[in-house]
C-alpha positions as CSV (number, residue, x, y, z in Angstrom):
1,M,68.6,120.7,-132.9
2,E,70.5,122.0,-129.9
3,N,73.8,120.4,-129.1
4,V,73.1,117.0,-130.8
5,S,73.3,115.8,-134.4
6,S,70.4,113.9,-135.8
7,L,72.6,110.8,-136.0
8,K,73.5,111.0,-132.3
9,L,69.8,111.6,-131.4
10,A,68.7,108.6,-133.4
11,C,71.4,106.4,-131.9
12,V,70.6,107.5,-128.3
13,I,66.9,106.8,-128.9
14,A,67.7,103.3,-130.2
15,R,69.8,102.7,-127.1
16,I,66.9,103.9,-124.8
17,L,64.5,101.5,-126.6
18,D,67.1,98.7,-126.4
19,E,67.7,99.2,-122.7
20,K,63.9,99.1,-122.1
21,L,63.7,95.8,-124.0
22,G,62.2,97.1,-127.3
23,K,62.5,94.5,-130.0
24,D,63.8,94.6,-133.6
25,I,65.2,98.1,-133.3
26,T,66.1,99.6,-136.7
27,I,67.5,103.0,-137.6
28,L,66.9,104.0,-141.2
29,N,68.9,106.9,-142.7
30,I,66.3,108.5,-145.0
31,S,68.1,111.8,-145.5
32,H,68.9,111.1,-149.2
33,V,65.2,110.3,-150.0
34,S,63.2,112.5,-147.7
35,S,62.9,116.2,-147.1
36,F,61.1,115.9,-143.8
37,A,63.5,113.9,-141.7
38,D,67.0,112.4,-141.6
39,Y,66.3,109.2,-139.6
40,F,63.5,106.9,-138.6
41,V,64.0,104.9,-135.5
42,I,61.6,101.9,-135.4
43,A,61.0,99.4,-132.6
44,S,58.5,96.8,-131.6
45,G,56.7,96.1,-128.3
46,D,54.9,92.9,-127.5
47,V,51.8,94.5,-126.0
48,S,50.2,98.0,-125.9
49,T,51.5,98.7,-122.4
50,Q,55.0,98.0,-123.6
51,V,54.5,100.3,-126.6
52,K,53.4,103.0,-124.2
53,A,56.2,102.4,-121.8
54,L,58.8,102.5,-124.5
55,T,57.4,105.7,-125.9
56,N,57.3,107.4,-122.5
57,S,60.8,106.3,-121.7
58,V,62.1,107.9,-124.9
59,K,60.2,111.2,-124.2
60,L,61.5,111.4,-120.7
61,K,65.1,110.5,-121.4
62,I,65.5,112.7,-124.5
63,K,64.1,115.6,-122.4
64,D,66.6,114.9,-119.6
65,Y,69.6,114.3,-121.9
66,F,69.1,117.1,-124.5
67,A,66.2,119.3,-123.2
68,L,64.2,118.3,-126.3
69,Q,60.5,117.7,-126.6
70,P,58.9,116.0,-129.6
71,L,57.4,118.5,-132.1
72,R,54.5,116.1,-132.5
73,F,53.3,113.0,-130.6
74,E,50.8,110.7,-132.0
75,Q,49.3,107.5,-130.7
76,D,46.3,105.4,-131.5
77,A,43.7,104.8,-128.8
78,K,45.1,101.3,-128.1
79,N,48.8,102.1,-128.2
80,R,49.4,99.9,-131.2
81,W,51.5,102.5,-133.0
82,N,53.0,105.6,-131.3
83,L,55.0,108.2,-133.1
84,L,57.4,110.8,-131.7
85,D,58.5,113.5,-134.1
86,Y,61.7,115.3,-133.2
87,G,62.0,117.0,-136.6
88,E,65.1,115.4,-138.1
89,V,64.4,112.1,-136.2
90,V,61.0,110.3,-136.2
91,V,60.4,107.5,-133.8
92,H,57.9,104.7,-134.5
93,V,57.1,102.3,-131.7
94,L,54.6,99.6,-132.8
95,Q,53.2,96.3,-131.8
96,K,54.6,93.5,-133.9
97,E,51.4,92.9,-135.9
98,E,51.2,96.6,-136.7
99,R,54.8,96.7,-137.8
100,E,54.3,93.7,-140.1
101,N,51.1,95.1,-141.5
102,Y,52.4,98.6,-142.3
103,A,55.9,97.4,-143.3
104,I,57.7,100.7,-142.8
105,E,61.1,99.2,-143.6
106,K,59.8,97.7,-146.9
107,F,58.2,101.0,-147.9
108,W,61.5,102.8,-147.2
109,N,63.7,100.0,-148.6
110,H,65.8,102.5,-150.5
111,A,67.0,104.0,-147.1
112,F,70.3,103.1,-145.5
113,S,70.3,101.1,-142.3
114,V,72.5,102.1,-139.4
115,S,74.0,98.9,-137.9
116,E,73.4,98.0,-134.3
117,D,77.2,98.1,-133.7
118,E,77.3,101.7,-135.1
119,W,74.3,103.0,-133.0
120,K,75.6,101.3,-129.9
121,K,79.0,102.8,-130.3
122,E,77.6,106.3,-131.2
123,S,75.4,106.3,-128.1
124,E,77.7,104.5,-125.6
125,E,78.1,107.6,-123.3
126,Y,74.3,107.6,-122.7
127,S,74.0,104.0,-121.5
128,D,72.3,103.5,-118.2
129,Y,74.6,100.6,-117.6
130,I,78.0,102.4,-117.8
131,N,79.6,102.5,-114.4
132,K,80.0,106.2,-113.6
């Protein structure tokens, strides 16, 4: 990745999701148990339009901030689960029912969580709400 660590990217993505009112935002450090990524960022949206809006917001802001495009983008036809693959960071935006059904966090329960305080501190400079 150019100019940004995978931790910083994951934290900035979490902040974008938070500022767009994504729910239950989780960052899992999977680097010690996975060879395909370092972090998962997982968030929920209430309805399909919110899932789509959260996903689009991440795509646009990460392109603006870091000139990065996802390597892969997947979505189901009803926007119940969207995935953005930035290589070292994979973003999952799901409706609540899908998140409960697929239980990504339970499947990756051996991963380490990045605390909300940590990701907010790490991404502070990218807040839309900082007075510049």
